[in-house]
Z-matrix of the N, CA and C atoms (Angstrom, degrees):
N
C 1 1.462
C 2 1.518 1 110.13
N 3 1.330 2 116.47 1 137.89
C 4 1.456 3 120.71 2 178.33
C 5 1.531 4 110.00 3 -63.26
N 6 1.337 5 114.78 4 146.74
C 7 1.470 6 120.12 5 -172.96
C 8 1.526 7 112.65 6 -57.92
N 9 1.326 8 117.62 7 -41.35
C 10 1.462 9 119.72 8 -175.48
C 11 1.524 10 112.22 9 -65.08
N 12 1.335 11 117.16 10 -25.20
C 13 1.458 12 120.76 11 -179.60
C 14 1.534 13 112.15 12 -74.35
N 15 1.326 14 116.18 13 -17.92
C 16 1.461 15 120.40 14 -176.13
C 17 1.532 16 112.90 15 -85.26
N 18 1.318 17 117.15 16 -16.00
C 19 1.457 18 118.76 17 -171.77
C 20 1.531 19 111.37 18 -76.73
N 21 1.322 20 114.71 19 156.51
C 22 1.456 21 122.28 20 174.19
C 23 1.512 22 108.06 21 -107.72
N 24 1.301 23 117.01 22 126.34
C 25 1.466 24 120.44 23 -178.84
C 26 1.521 25 110.35 24 -68.47
N 27 1.342 26 116.57 25 137.78
C 28 1.464 27 120.76 26 -174.02
C 29 1.517 28 114.66 27 -75.82
N 30 1.326 29 118.20 28 -17.18
C 31 1.465 30 120.11 29 -177.11
C 32 1.516 31 110.20 30 -155.25
N 33 1.324 32 116.13 31 162.17
C 34 1.462 33 121.88 32 177.22
C 35 1.526 34 108.35 33 -108.27
N 36 1.313 35 115.83 34 128.82
C 37 1.469 36 120.53 35 -179.56
C 38 1.529 37 108.94 36 -138.89
N 39 1.316 38 118.20 37 162.79
C 40 1.471 39 121.60 38 178.62
C 41 1.526 40 111.77 39 -76.12
N 42 1.318 41 116.41 40 70.60
C 43 1.463 42 121.99 41 -173.80
C 44 1.523 43 112.46 42 -55.14
N 45 1.325 44 116.96 43 -46.48
C 46 1.466 45 120.04 44 -176.15
C 47 1.529 46 110.89 45 -61.54
N 48 1.315 47 117.66 46 -41.64
C 49 1.467 48 120.59 47 180.00
C 50 1.528 49 110.77 48 -63.87
N 51 1.331 50 116.39 49 -40.50
C 52 1.467 51 120.53 50 178.96
C 53 1.526 52 110.85 51 -65.29
N 54 1.326 53 116.30 52 -45.80
C 55 1.460 54 120.39 53 -179.95
C 56 1.529 55 111.31 54 -65.49
N 57 1.324 56 116.55 55 -39.49
C 58 1.469 57 119.91 56 178.00
C 59 1.524 58 111.05 57 -61.74
N 60 1.335 59 116.19 58 -40.08
C 61 1.456 60 120.04 59 179.58
C 62 1.526 61 111.34 60 -67.63
N 63 1.337 62 116.55 61 -41.55
C 64 1.462 63 120.60 62 177.97
C 65 1.532 64 110.58 63 -63.21
N 66 1.326 65 116.20 64 -40.89
C 67 1.468 66 120.27 65 178.75
C 68 1.524 67 110.80 66 -64.00
N 69 1.329 68 116.33 67 -36.83
C 70 1.463 69 120.97 68 178.14
C 71 1.527 70 111.19 69 -68.80
N 72 1.330 71 116.00 70 -38.38
C 73 1.458 72 120.82 71 -179.03
C 74 1.527 73 112.37 72 -70.39
N 75 1.335 74 115.99 73 -38.14
C 76 1.473 75 119.77 74 -171.75
C 77 1.537 76 111.25 75 -130.23
N 78 1.319 77 117.52 76 64.52
C 79 1.477 78 120.00 77 -178.24
C 80 1.518 79 113.35 78 -65.75
N 81 1.320 80 116.99 79 -22.30
C 82 1.468 81 120.38 80 -177.20
C 83 1.532 82 112.54 81 -107.51
N 84 1.322 83 116.80 82 17.41
C 85 1.469 84 120.13 83 -176.91
C 86 1.523 85 111.71 84 -63.59
N 87 1.321 86 115.52 85 126.95
C 88 1.462 87 122.22 86 177.80
C 89 1.518 88 108.29 87 -143.38
N 90 1.319 89 115.70 88 176.95
C 91 1.458 90 120.65 89 174.31
C 92 1.527 91 108.67 90 -63.93
N 93 1.328 92 116.84 91 131.63
C 94 1.465 93 120.35 92 -177.04
C 95 1.525 94 113.18 93 -95.33
N 96 1.309 95 117.46 94 2.54
C 97 1.456 96 120.80 95 171.05
C 98 1.527 97 108.75 96 -77.49
N 99 1.321 98 116.89 97 142.74
C 100 1.460 99 120.94 98 178.55
C 101 1.530 100 109.42 99 -85.26
N 102 1.337 101 116.13 100 127.02
C 103 1.470 102 120.06 101 179.15
C 104 1.524 103 108.91 102 -162.34
N 105 1.333 104 114.90 103 160.42
C 106 1.467 105 119.65 104 178.97
C 107 1.523 106 112.39 105 -120.10
N 108 1.313 107 116.93 106 -14.67
C 109 1.462 108 120.10 107 -178.39
C 110 1.534 109 109.54 108 -157.24
N 111 1.308 110 116.49 109 178.34
C 112 1.473 111 121.15 110 -175.08
C 113 1.525 112 112.21 111 -64.14
N 114 1.326 113 117.39 112 -34.81
C 115 1.462 114 119.31 113 179.32
C 116 1.517 115 111.45 114 -66.88
N 117 1.314 116 116.99 115 -46.01
C 118 1.467 117 119.92 116 179.54
C 119 1.533 118 110.96 117 -63.02
N 120 1.329 119 117.29 118 -38.86
C 121 1.463 120 118.94 119 178.72
C 122 1.526 121 110.77 120 -67.69
N 123 1.319 122 117.26 121 -37.90
C 124 1.457 123 120.71 122 177.19
C 125 1.524 124 110.81 123 -58.91
N 126 1.307 125 117.19 124 -49.21
C 127 1.465 126 121.22 125 -179.36
C 128 1.522 127 110.65 126 -66.10
N 129 1.337 128 117.28 127 -43.17
C 130 1.462 129 120.79 128 179.95
C 131 1.525 130 111.14 129 -61.87
N 132 1.327 131 116.86 130 -37.81
C 133 1.463 132 119.96 131 -178.98
C 134 1.520 133 111.15 132 -72.60
N 135 1.317 134 117.71 133 -35.77
C 136 1.472 135 120.62 134 173.24
C 137 1.527 136 109.28 135 -60.23
N 138 1.314 137 116.20 136 -42.77
C 139 1.467 138 120.96 137 179.72
C 140 1.528 139 112.08 138 -66.63
N 141 1.323 140 117.37 139 -27.56
C 142 1.465 141 121.19 140 -173.13
C 143 1.527 142 114.12 141 -78.04
N 144 1.333 143 117.33 142 -8.16
C 145 1.469 144 119.40 143 178.80
C 146 1.528 145 110.16 144 -59.40
N 147 1.329 146 116.40 145 122.94
C 148 1.470 147 123.20 146 -178.24
C 149 1.534 148 111.81 147 54.54
N 150 1.324 149 115.19 148 34.33
C 151 1.464 150 121.42 149 176.10
C 152 1.518 151 107.57 150 -145.34
N 153 1.304 152 117.61 151 159.34
C 154 1.457 153 120.85 152 179.64
C 155 1.526 154 110.82 153 -85.74
N 156 1.327 155 115.60 154 154.58
C 157 1.457 156 119.46 155 175.81
C 158 1.526 157 110.48 156 -60.25
N 159 1.322 158 115.46 157 -36.28
C 160 1.458 159 120.07 158 -179.77
C 161 1.527 160 111.53 159 -60.28
N 162 1.327 161 116.99 160 -44.06
C 163 1.470 162 119.99 161 -179.78
C 164 1.525 163 111.28 162 -68.40
N 165 1.332 164 116.88 163 -35.62
C 166 1.465 165 120.37 164 177.42
C 167 1.527 166 109.93 165 -66.71
N 168 1.325 167 116.52 166 -42.58
C 169 1.469 168 120.68 167 -178.76
C 170 1.521 169 113.02 168 -66.28
N 171 1.301 170 116.62 169 -16.43
C 172 1.461 171 119.73 170 178.21
C 173 1.525 172 112.48 171 -76.65
N 174 1.342 173 116.24 172 -21.15
C 175 1.467 174 118.44 173 -177.90
C 176 1.527 175 114.39 174 -113.44
N 177 1.335 176 118.11 175 -24.40
C 178 1.464 177 118.51 176 -173.92
C 179 1.531 178 114.98 177 -69.56
N 180 1.339 179 121.08 178 -34.72
C 181 1.469 180 117.38 179 178.18
C 182 1.522 181 112.58 180 -57.48
N 183 1.332 182 116.63 181 -43.68
C 184 1.465 183 120.77 182 177.95
C 185 1.522 184 110.62 183 -68.17
N 186 1.336 185 116.34 184 -41.26
C 187 1.468 186 120.94 185 -179.07
C 188 1.523 187 111.12 186 -61.89
N 189 1.336 188 116.67 187 -47.19
C 190 1.462 189 120.08 188 -176.21
C 191 1.532 190 112.68 189 -77.04
N 192 1.310 191 116.49 190 -15.59
C 193 1.464 192 119.14 191 173.80
C 194 1.527 193 109.94 192 -72.30
N 195 1.343 194 115.76 193 -34.07
C 196 1.463 195 120.94 194 -179.72
C 197 1.524 196 112.32 195 -86.40
N 198 1.329 197 116.00 196 -36.22
C 199 1.463 198 121.17 197 -175.01
C 200 1.524 199 108.88 198 -127.66
N 201 1.325 200 116.17 199 99.94
C 202 1.467 201 121.14 200 -171.63
C 203 1.528 202 113.64 201 -92.69
N 204 1.333 203 117.09 202 -24.14
C 205 1.468 204 120.93 203 -175.14
C 206 1.532 205 109.23 204 -133.75
N 207 1.324 206 117.44 205 163.01
C 208 1.468 207 119.87 206 -179.95
C 209 1.525 208 112.98 207 -54.14
N 210 1.327 209 116.66 208 -40.27
C 211 1.462 210 119.66 209 -177.67
C 212 1.527 211 112.28 210 -65.97
N 213 1.326 212 117.35 211 -23.58
C 214 1.467 213 120.60 212 178.99
C 215 1.527 214 111.76 213 -67.86
N 216 1.337 215 116.40 214 -24.15
C 217 1.460 216 120.37 215 -179.06
C 218 1.536 217 112.64 216 -84.44
N 219 1.318 218 116.80 217 -20.26
C 220 1.462 219 120.20 218 -171.63
C 221 1.532 220 115.16 219 -60.70
N 222 1.334 221 120.33 220 -36.14
C 223 1.468 222 119.26 221 179.25
C 224 1.529 223 113.98 222 -69.61
N 225 1.330 224 117.71 223 -13.89
C 226 1.456 225 120.54 224 -176.17
C 227 1.524 226 112.01 225 -72.24
N 228 1.316 227 115.51 226 139.20
C 229 1.463 228 120.26 227 171.42
C 230 1.524 229 108.03 228 -81.12
N 231 1.318 230 115.25 229 167.24
C 232 1.464 231 119.65 230 177.49
C 233 1.531 232 110.28 231 -57.42
N 234 1.315 233 116.93 232 -43.53
C 235 1.464 234 121.63 233 -178.63
C 236 1.528 235 111.29 234 -64.63
N 237 1.320 236 116.55 235 -41.72
C 238 1.457 237 120.43 236 179.57
C 239 1.530 238 110.99 237 -63.75
N 240 1.330 239 115.19 238 -40.25
C 241 1.464 240 119.19 239 178.21
C 242 1.523 241 110.34 240 -65.60
N 243 1.304 242 116.68 241 -41.06
C 244 1.466 243 120.92 242 178.30
C 245 1.522 244 111.25 243 -59.29
N 246 1.320 245 116.41 244 -40.25
C 247 1.468 246 120.16 245 -179.57
C 248 1.533 247 111.90 246 -65.42
N 249 1.325 248 116.19 247 -27.94
C 250 1.464 249 120.08 248 -179.42
C 251 1.536 250 111.88 249 -73.25
N 252 1.341 251 116.42 250 -29.01
C 253 1.471 252 118.45 251 -173.10
C 254 1.526 253 112.71 252 -125.71
N 255 1.314 254 118.11 253 19.36
C 256 1.462 255 121.18 254 -171.32
C 257 1.525 256 114.02 255 -66.23
N 258 1.332 257 117.79 256 -11.00
C 259 1.462 258 119.93 257 176.47
C 260 1.527 259 112.20 258 -78.31
N 261 1.330 260 115.78 259 -9.80
C 262 1.465 261 121.42 260 -178.58
C 263 1.526 262 109.98 261 -97.60
N 264 1.307 263 116.83 262 141.69
C 265 1.460 264 120.77 263 177.12
C 266 1.517 265 111.86 264 -61.22
N 267 1.325 266 115.57 265 149.50
C 268 1.478 267 122.90 266 -179.95
C 269 1.533 268 111.75 267 59.04
N 270 1.328 269 116.04 268 32.28
C 271 1.467 270 119.59 269 -172.27
C 272 1.526 271 113.72 270 -64.24
N 273 1.318 272 117.35 271 -28.95
C 274 1.470 273 118.86 272 -179.59
C 275 1.525 274 111.06 273 -67.07
N 276 1.314 275 115.92 274 -47.93
C 277 1.462 276 119.99 275 -179.75
C 278 1.526 277 110.86 276 -68.11
N 279 1.330 278 116.41 277 -38.58
C 280 1.459 279 120.27 278 178.99
C 281 1.529 280 110.83 279 -66.48
N 282 1.322 281 117.66 280 -36.50
C 283 1.468 282 121.02 281 177.24
C 284 1.520 283 110.64 282 -61.09
N 285 1.322 284 115.65 283 -45.70
C 286 1.468 285 120.92 284 179.08
C 287 1.530 286 110.65 285 -60.83
N 288 1.326 287 116.51 286 -45.78
C 289 1.459 288 120.43 287 -178.16
C 290 1.529 289 111.89 288 -66.09
N 291 1.317 290 116.74 289 -41.06
C 292 1.461 291 120.12 290 -179.39
C 293 1.522 292 111.11 291 -64.05
N 294 1.324 293 117.22 292 -44.52
C 295 1.470 294 120.28 293 179.75
C 296 1.529 295 111.34 294 -64.79
N 297 1.323 296 116.41 295 -40.27
C 298 1.467 297 119.75 296 179.16
C 299 1.528 298 110.73 297 -68.73
N 300 1.322 299 116.50 298 -39.83
C 301 1.462 300 120.55 299 178.48
C 302 1.521 301 111.14 300 -63.46
N 303 1.325 302 117.10 301 -43.84
C 304 1.465 303 120.65 302 178.71
C 305 1.529 304 111.32 303 -61.93
N 306 1.308 305 116.63 304 -38.88
C 307 1.470 306 121.19 305 178.64
C 308 1.535 307 110.36 306 -62.48
N 309 1.319 308 116.01 307 -43.57
C 310 1.465 309 120.49 308 179.74
C 311 1.528 310 110.77 309 -66.83
N 312 1.339 311 116.22 310 -42.10
C 313 1.460 312 119.34 311 179.53
C 314 1.530 313 111.33 312 -59.46
N 315 1.314 314 116.40 313 -40.03
C 316 1.463 315 120.59 314 -179.75
C 317 1.531 316 110.93 315 -71.82
N 318 1.322 317 116.80 316 -45.19
C 319 1.472 318 121.18 317 -174.17
C 320 1.530 319 113.66 318 -76.47
N 321 1.322 320 117.23 319 -33.56
C 322 1.472 321 119.66 320 -173.62
C 323 1.522 322 113.89 321 -108.10
N 324 1.328 323 117.39 322 -26.31
C 325 1.467 324 119.24 323 -172.27
C 326 1.525 325 113.33 324 -126.11
N 327 1.331 326 117.27 325 20.92
C 328 1.469 327 122.46 326 176.47
C 329 1.536 328 112.03 327 55.33
N 330 1.332 329 115.65 328 33.03
C 331 1.451 330 120.20 329 176.72
C 332 1.515 331 114.64 330 81.86
N 333 1.335 332 116.74 331 3.59
C 334 1.459 333 120.84 332 -179.46
C 335 1.526 334 110.91 333 -100.00
N 336 1.325 335 116.26 334 152.28
C 337 1.462 336 121.49 335 175.65
C 338 1.521 337 108.22 336 -84.20
N 339 1.323 338 118.84 337 124.75
C 340 1.464 339 120.45 338 -178.79
C 341 1.520 340 111.96 339 -67.27
N 342 1.332 341 115.68 340 151.85
C 343 1.465 342 121.03 341 -178.27
C 344 1.523 343 112.81 342 -96.09
N 345 1.318 344 117.52 343 -1.87
C 346 1.458 345 121.22 344 -177.17
C 347 1.522 346 110.12 345 -96.35
N 348 1.332 347 116.60 346 134.92
C 349 1.460 348 121.26 347 -177.89
C 350 1.525 349 111.98 348 -57.22
N 351 1.329 350 117.16 349 -45.62
C 352 1.466 351 120.36 350 -176.65
C 353 1.526 352 111.13 351 -61.19
N 354 1.318 353 116.59 352 -39.46
C 355 1.466 354 120.72 353 179.65
C 356 1.523 355 110.71 354 -69.81
N 357 1.317 356 116.49 355 -40.11
C 358 1.459 357 119.73 356 177.57
C 359 1.524 358 110.91 357 -62.87
N 360 1.322 359 116.57 358 -44.69
C 361 1.459 360 120.44 359 -177.10
C 362 1.523 361 112.57 360 -70.66
N 363 1.316 362 117.55 361 -13.69
C 364 1.467 363 120.47 362 176.80
C 365 1.528 364 112.07 363 -81.57
N 366 1.339 365 116.41 364 -9.83
C 367 1.465 366 120.73 365 -179.73
C 368 1.533 367 109.97 366 -79.65
N 369 1.328 368 118.06 367 141.99
C 370 1.466 369 121.40 368 178.68
C 371 1.523 370 112.26 369 -58.06
N 372 1.318 371 116.37 370 131.08
C 373 1.458 372 120.75 371 177.99
C 374 1.514 373 114.38 372 83.20
N 375 1.330 374 116.71 373 2.88
C 376 1.465 375 120.67 374 -177.90
C 377 1.528 376 109.94 375 -112.25
N 378 1.317 377 115.59 376 112.54
C 379 1.452 378 121.09 377 174.87
C 380 1.514 379 110.51 378 -104.65
N 381 1.306 380 116.36 379 -168.92
C 382 1.464 381 121.22 380 -176.24
C 383 1.531 382 111.11 381 -62.67
N 384 1.330 383 117.18 382 -41.24
C 385 1.462 384 119.84 383 -178.79
C 386 1.524 385 111.12 384 -61.61
N 387 1.322 386 116.54 385 -48.14
C 388 1.462 387 120.82 386 179.84
C 389 1.521 388 111.11 387 -61.50
N 390 1.322 389 116.10 388 -43.29
C 391 1.468 390 120.47 389 178.37
C 392 1.527 391 110.47 390 -59.62
N 393 1.322 392 116.82 391 -43.70
C 394 1.467 393 120.58 392 179.58
C 395 1.519 394 112.06 393 -62.91
N 396 1.329 395 116.80 394 -40.01
C 397 1.460 396 121.12 395 178.76
C 398 1.527 397 110.32 396 -60.54
N 399 1.316 398 116.86 397 -46.85
C 400 1.466 399 121.51 398 -178.51
C 401 1.526 400 110.79 399 -67.28
N 402 1.325 401 116.78 400 -45.11
C 403 1.463 402 120.78 401 -178.48
C 404 1.520 403 111.51 402 -60.60
N 405 1.322 404 116.80 403 -45.98
C 406 1.466 405 119.75 404 -174.31
C 407 1.519 406 112.95 405 -76.50
N 408 1.325 407 117.57 406 -36.05
C 409 1.462 408 120.34 407 -173.12
C 410 1.520 409 114.45 408 -88.24
N 411 1.316 410 118.02 409 -28.96
C 412 1.471 411 118.46 410 -176.85
C 413 1.522 412 113.65 411 -115.69
N 414 1.329 413 117.69 412 -17.64
C 415 1.466 414 119.73 413 179.53
C 416 1.529 415 112.77 414 -116.29
N 417 1.342 416 116.07 415 2.83
C 418 1.468 417 121.11 416 178.92
C 419 1.525 418 113.02 417 54.16
N 420 1.322 419 116.10 418 35.46
C 421 1.459 420 121.91 419 175.26
C 422 1.529 421 107.50 420 -99.03
N 423 1.324 422 119.18 421 118.92
C 424 1.462 423 121.68 422 -176.65
C 425 1.521 424 112.56 423 -53.50
N 426 1.325 425 116.52 424 129.15
C 427 1.465 426 121.26 425 179.86
C 428 1.524 427 108.84 426 -161.89
N 429 1.329 428 115.54 427 154.32
C 430 1.460 429 121.27 428 176.42
C 431 1.520 430 107.96 429 -121.40
N 432 1.305 431 116.04 430 106.40
C 433 1.462 432 121.24 431 178.50
C 434 1.529 433 108.55 432 -84.73
N 435 1.305 434 116.70 433 117.70
C 436 1.464 435 120.45 434 -177.14
C 437 1.525 436 110.00 435 -95.25
N 438 1.331 437 114.81 436 97.13
C 439 1.466 438 119.50 437 173.26
C 440 1.520 439 108.21 438 -96.12
N 441 1.306 440 117.21 439 -170.54
C 442 1.461 441 120.59 440 -176.30
C 443 1.527 442 112.30 441 -62.72
N 444 1.349 443 117.42 442 -33.66
C 445 1.461 444 120.72 443 179.81
C 446 1.529 445 111.22 444 -72.29
N 447 1.313 446 116.58 445 -47.53
C 448 1.463 447 120.68 446 179.09
C 449 1.517 448 110.33 447 -60.43
N 450 1.323 449 116.53 448 -44.39
C 451 1.468 450 121.03 449 -179.62
C 452 1.528 451 110.73 450 -60.11
N 453 1.336 452 116.00 451 -47.18
C 454 1.463 453 120.64 452 -176.99
C 455 1.528 454 111.58 453 -65.79
N 456 1.328 455 116.44 454 -51.92
C 457 1.462 456 120.26 455 -175.38
C 458 1.527 457 111.52 456 -66.38
N 459 1.329 458 117.16 457 -45.02
C 460 1.465 459 120.51 458 -178.38
C 461 1.522 460 111.62 459 -58.55
N 462 1.322 461 116.35 460 -40.90
C 463 1.457 462 119.55 461 -179.42
C 464 1.527 463 112.63 462 -77.24
N 465 1.306 464 117.18 463 -29.23
C 466 1.466 465 119.50 464 178.14
C 467 1.529 466 111.30 465 -70.71
N 468 1.322 467 117.02 466 -44.22
C 469 1.471 468 119.13 467 -175.43
C 470 1.525 469 112.54 468 -89.19
N 471 1.341 470 116.96 469 -2.39
C 472 1.453 471 119.76 470 172.07
C 473 1.511 472 116.50 471 95.10
N 474 1.328 473 118.44 472 1.28
C 475 1.454 474 119.46 473 175.63
C 476 1.517 475 110.75 474 -65.23
N 477 1.314 476 115.97 475 -25.04
C 478 1.460 477 121.87 476 174.54
C 479 1.521 478 107.80 477 -136.40
N 480 1.313 479 114.63 478 160.80
C 481 1.456 480 119.74 479 177.48
C 482 1.528 481 107.73 480 -145.55
N 483 1.326 482 115.67 481 81.50
C 484 1.461 483 120.20 482 -175.54
C 485 1.527 484 109.91 483 -160.54
N 486 1.323 485 115.64 484 152.65
C 487 1.458 486 120.28 485 173.78
C 488 1.521 487 111.20 486 -101.53
N 489 1.344 488 116.58 487 12.87
C 490 1.456 489 122.12 488 -179.68
C 491 1.531 490 109.48 489 -118.74
N 492 1.328 491 116.12 490 136.96
C 493 1.467 492 121.46 491 -176.23
C 494 1.532 493 111.36 492 -64.10
N 495 1.318 494 117.80 493 -49.01
C 496 1.466 495 120.41 494 -176.89
C 497 1.524 496 111.03 495 -64.79
N 498 1.312 497 117.05 496 -40.53
C 499 1.450 498 120.56 497 178.57
C 500 1.531 499 110.63 498 -64.95
N 501 1.314 500 116.25 499 -38.26
C 502 1.466 501 120.25 500 175.45
C 503 1.522 502 110.29 501 -60.41
N 504 1.324 503 116.64 502 -44.53
C 505 1.465 504 120.04 503 178.70
C 506 1.521 505 110.96 504 -60.68
N 507 1.325 506 116.89 505 -45.33
C 508 1.463 507 120.60 506 -179.45
C 509 1.524 508 111.59 507 -62.26
N 510 1.333 509 116.81 508 -40.31
C 511 1.458 510 119.97 509 179.34
C 512 1.526 511 111.17 510 -65.76
N 513 1.326 512 116.47 511 -39.22
C 514 1.467 513 120.15 512 176.92
C 515 1.526 514 110.83 513 -65.74
N 516 1.307 515 117.15 514 -40.39
C 517 1.467 516 121.20 515 178.64
C 518 1.520 517 111.06 516 -63.81
N 519 1.325 518 115.87 517 -38.01
C 520 1.464 519 120.80 518 -179.44
C 521 1.536 520 110.87 519 -72.29
N 522 1.311 521 116.75 520 -36.15
C 523 1.465 522 121.01 521 -173.35
C 524 1.538 523 112.95 522 -85.16
N 525 1.319 524 116.82 523 -35.81
C 526 1.470 525 121.66 524 -173.42
C 527 1.528 526 109.96 525 -96.32
N 528 1.338 527 118.60 526 135.20
C 529 1.466 528 120.90 527 176.05
C 530 1.532 529 110.98 528 -55.58
N 531 1.307 530 116.19 529 138.51
C 532 1.465 531 121.02 530 -174.17
C 533 1.519 532 112.88 531 -55.64
N 534 1.325 533 116.78 532 -36.33
C 535 1.463 534 119.25 533 -177.96
C 536 1.526 535 112.17 534 -68.34
N 537 1.337 536 117.08 535 -11.14
C 538 1.463 537 121.33 536 179.34
C 539 1.527 538 113.08 537 -107.81
N 540 1.313 539 118.14 538 0.58
C 541 1.466 540 120.31 539 -176.56
C 542 1.523 541 111.89 540 -53.72
N 543 1.317 542 116.91 541 -54.08
C 544 1.467 543 120.33 542 -174.74
C 545 1.525 544 111.47 543 -66.16
N 546 1.327 545 116.90 544 -40.31
C 547 1.465 546 120.24 545 178.05
C 548 1.520 547 111.13 546 -65.42
N 549 1.337 548 116.49 547 -44.26
C 550 1.464 549 120.46 548 -179.43
C 551 1.520 550 111.15 549 -62.17
N 552 1.308 551 116.56 550 -35.85
C 553 1.469 552 121.52 551 175.88
C 554 1.535 553 109.95 552 -55.66
N 555 1.330 554 116.65 553 -47.78
C 556 1.466 555 120.68 554 179.94
C 557 1.522 556 111.83 555 -69.53
N 558 1.329 557 117.53 556 -40.01
C 559 1.468 558 119.79 557 179.29
C 560 1.523 559 111.15 558 -59.23
N 561 1.322 560 115.91 559 -44.24
C 562 1.467 561 120.16 560 -178.25
C 563 1.523 562 111.37 561 -66.60
N 564 1.326 563 116.81 562 -40.01
C 565 1.466 564 120.38 563 177.48
C 566 1.528 565 110.41 564 -62.70
N 567 1.315 566 116.68 565 -48.17
C 568 1.468 567 119.89 566 -178.27
C 569 1.524 568 111.02 567 -63.00
N 570 1.321 569 117.03 568 -39.01
C 571 1.462 570 119.75 569 179.20
C 572 1.530 571 110.20 570 -66.41
N 573 1.326 572 116.04 571 -38.21
C 574 1.458 573 120.16 572 178.49
C 575 1.513 574 112.84 573 -66.22
N 576 1.311 575 117.34 574 -34.17
C 577 1.463 576 121.24 575 -179.14
C 578 1.524 577 112.65 576 -81.30
N 579 1.310 578 116.35 577 -29.82
C 580 1.454 579 119.74 578 -172.61
C 581 1.527 580 114.64 579 -102.87
N 582 1.319 581 117.04 580 -26.73
C 583 1.464 582 120.39 581 -176.00
C 584 1.524 583 112.45 582 -131.02
N 585 1.314 584 116.23 583 -56.71
C 586 1.468 585 121.69 584 -171.58
C 587 1.533 586 111.26 585 -91.24
N 588 1.317 587 116.23 586 61.78
C 589 1.465 588 121.44 587 -178.09
C 590 1.522 589 111.14 588 -71.37
N 591 1.323 590 115.17 589 161.84
C 592 1.468 591 119.51 590 -178.66
C 593 1.518 592 110.67 591 -62.71
N 594 1.320 593 116.14 592 -43.56
C 595 1.459 594 121.32 593 177.55
C 596 1.518 595 109.34 594 -112.67
N 597 1.290 596 116.69 595 139.70
C 598 1.465 597 123.12 596 178.40
C 599 1.529 598 113.49 597 53.22
N 600 1.339 599 117.55 598 54.90
C 601 1.468 600 119.09 599 176.61
C 602 1.528 601 110.69 600 -63.68
N 603 1.332 602 115.86 601 150.45
C 604 1.465 603 121.22 602 -176.32
C 605 1.533 604 110.45 603 -87.71
N 606 1.327 605 115.41 604 61.99
C 607 1.463 606 120.46 605 -175.39
C 608 1.526 607 112.25 606 -61.92
N 609 1.332 608 117.74 607 -35.52
C 610 1.465 609 121.31 608 -177.37
C 611 1.520 610 112.41 609 -61.64
N 612 1.330 611 116.66 610 -31.29
C 613 1.458 612 120.16 611 -177.13
C 614 1.529 613 112.75 612 -106.54
N 615 1.332 614 117.09 613 9.33
C 616 1.466 615 121.01 614 -176.15
C 617 1.525 616 110.50 615 -85.01
N 618 1.315 617 117.49 616 125.49
C 619 1.460 618 121.92 617 -179.01
C 620 1.526 619 112.39 618 -76.29
N 621 1.331 620 116.68 619 -3.93
C 622 1.464 621 120.88 620 176.70
C 623 1.527 622 111.75 621 -98.83
N 624 1.317 623 117.15 622 5.21
C 625 1.456 624 121.55 623 -175.91
C 626 1.534 625 111.98 624 -57.08
N 627 1.313 626 116.85 625 -34.70
C 628 1.464 627 121.66 626 -179.60
C 629 1.522 628 112.00 627 -56.01
N 630 1.347 629 116.38 628 -33.84
C 631 1.459 630 121.22 629 -175.38
C 632 1.532 631 113.05 630 -99.57
N 633 1.322 632 116.49 631 -2.62
C 634 1.466 633 120.20 632 -167.61
C 635 1.530 634 112.72 633 -107.19
N 636 1.332 635 116.85 634 107.99
C 637 1.460 636 120.98 635 178.11
C 638 1.527 637 111.08 636 -64.14
N 639 1.327 638 115.50 637 -39.24
C 640 1.464 639 119.52 638 178.35
C 641 1.524 640 110.56 639 -60.51
N 642 1.331 641 116.32 640 -46.17
C 643 1.450 642 121.22 641 -177.54
C 644 1.531 643 112.19 642 -64.13
N 645 1.316 644 115.58 643 -42.60
C 646 1.464 645 119.67 644 179.04
C 647 1.525 646 111.13 645 -62.66
N 648 1.319 647 116.38 646 -41.74
C 649 1.463 648 120.98 647 178.35
C 650 1.518 649 110.67 648 -67.50
N 651 1.332 650 116.79 649 -41.83
C 652 1.452 651 121.52 650 -179.18
C 653 1.518 652 111.51 651 -66.23
N 654 1.322 653 116.58 652 -37.16
C 655 1.444 654 121.35 653 -178.70
C 656 1.532 655 110.82 654 -66.02
N 657 1.330 656 115.47 655 -36.78
C 658 1.470 657 119.49 656 178.26
C 659 1.527 658 111.03 657 -65.48
C-alpha cells in the first residue's frame, strides 16, 4: 500500500466546500511558469527553487530560444551556463544541476524526460516537488506539488495539519479526491499568491475565512 493511504487524518473539515470555493475563485488556475514541453518545464522548475516564477519567466524565453533540447546544453561550460541564468538565485548550483541533468537525459533517456517519479527524482536538482510539477502539468499524472504556498495555505485553512512538507502532501492526497489533486495544487498556489500571503494575508476579504482558524485568529 502506498504510504499516503496509510495515514490517519488529524481532523475533520468540510473539504468539499473548501475545494468548491477555491474552484470558484480560480477557475483558470494553471502553472504560471512559461514552458512549451516537459523539458522546458523541468528546467524552469529547477530554476524556480527559492526563486519566484516571475524571475524565472524573465530568463527562460531567451534561454529556451537558444537551447531547445537537452543536447543543446551539453557544449556549455559551467561558467557559460552560469552566465545564462546568473539573475536567478543559487545560479551556480542550478547551473551544475541543469548541465548534469541534460547529460543524463541524453545518455539514458534519448533526450526525453522520463514519466516515472523515481527516475525524475534521480536527476540532479530534482526533488519530489519538481517531479510532481512535471508529472501533473505535462504528463497529466495526478500529483500535488507542495511548495511554500501550498504548504502555508493548506495548513492555515485546515486541509493539512503538519509542520512537515511530505506529511502535508500525504494529508492532502488522502483528503482530496485524486481527480482533483493537480487542480487543487494550482488553486492553493494561486490563493497563496493573491490572498493568503506569508505576511499580511488578506483575511478580511478572504471567502475561506469561515473555515480558517488561522484567519479568524489573525482577524481578531
